[in-house]
N, C-alpha and C positions, 0 to 999 in steps of 0.2 A: 385695797386697790390692786395689789399684786394678784390676788385670787381672781378678780374680775378680768384682768388682762390674760391670765393663763386660761380661764374658762372660755373667753372669746377666742383665743388662739386655738384651743382644742376644738371648739365648735367650728371655726373656719377650716381647720385642717380636715375635720370629718366631712364637712360640706364639699371641700375640694376633692377629697377622695371619692365621695359619692358621685360627684359630677364626672370625674374621670372614668369611674367604673361604668356609669351610664353611657358615656361617649364611646367607650370601648365596645360595649354590648351592641350599640346601634351601628357602629362602624363594622363590626363583624357580620351583622345581619345584612347591611347594605353592600358590603364588599366581599361577601362570601364567595361569589362566583369568581371574582378576580383572584382571591387567595387560592382557590382550588385550581384555577387555570395556571397560576404561577407555579404551584407545586407540581402539577402535571408537566409543565414545560421544562422545569428543572430535571424531573425524572427522565423525560425522553431525551434531553440533551446529554445527560450522563450516560444513558443507555446507548445513544448514538456514538459517543466518543469511545466507549468500551467496545462496541461492536466494530467500529472502524479500525481500532488498533488491533483487535484480534483477527479480523478477516483480511487485513492487508499486510500481515507479517510476511517477510520473505521466507519462502520455503527452501530448505536445503535439499537439493536433488543430487543423488549419487549416480554417476554415470558408470555403467558397467558395459564395457565394449568388448569384453572377451575375458577368458580365464586368466591369461597371462599378459594382457595388454594394459599398459599404464599410460594414460594421456600425459603428454609433455605440456603442461600448462604454462611453464616458463616460456617455451618457444611460441606457444599460442599467443600469449600476451606480448611478447617481444615483436612478433610480426603484426600485431594489432588486428587479429582476426576476431570478428564479433561472433557471438553465439549463433546468430542466424547464418552467417557465412560458414561457420563450422558445420551446421546442419546441412547446408547445401553441399558442402564438400563430402560429407558422409553419404548423402544420397547419390552424388556423382560417382563415388567409389563403388556403390552398389549397382551402377550401370543404368540409372534412370535418366531419361531425357529431361530437357529443361521444362517441357510441359508437364511431365509426370511429377517432377519436383514441385512445380507450382501448385499442382493439384494436392499433393501430400501436405504442403505447408500452408495451404489456403492463401496464397499470394498470387499476384499476376505474373505472367510470363516475363514481362519487362523487369520486374523486381528480381526474379531469378537470374536473368541475364546481367543485371547490375551487380548482384552478389558474385556471380561467376567472374565478371571482368575485374572486380575488386580483388578476388582471390588470385587471379592470374598476375595482377600487379604486385600483390603482397608476397606471393611465392616466387615471383620473377620467372614465370613460365609463359608459354603462348598457347598450349593445348591442354585439353582435359586430362589426357593420359599423363602428360608431364606433371600436371598439378597433383594427380593422385599418387604418382610415383614419389614426388618430392615430399608430399604430406606423409606418406608411409615412412620415408627415410627420417623425417623429423619427428616421427611418432605422434602425429596429429590424428591419424585414423589407423584402425587395425589392419 
């Protein structure tokens, strides 16, 4: 009796294994497109994340404004002067008009005027010449 039960158990196990194997083969055939698309989607997702992280890293820019000039970054941060305002200040020191600065920085004339008025407030001056003189004293421009 025991041999019969074991024989039936082995036969049922083999039959179940055969059915599962056939089910897997048919599933792979029927869903092969979905499997390939899933693998492709995962690949492009990983590629997109990798490219996004590598392309959007912040680049370190070294500012060389002269052989012996050292930018006073502490004073720059203390006054709250933004990078764009500092660029406007540098172009003002080179003698460019507001329109010429706007053309160089690819911004509108009103944007340059806004940056200029913000610089006047932050440096506590009322004219361009005063702003340039004070910026040179504070070592913000060469």
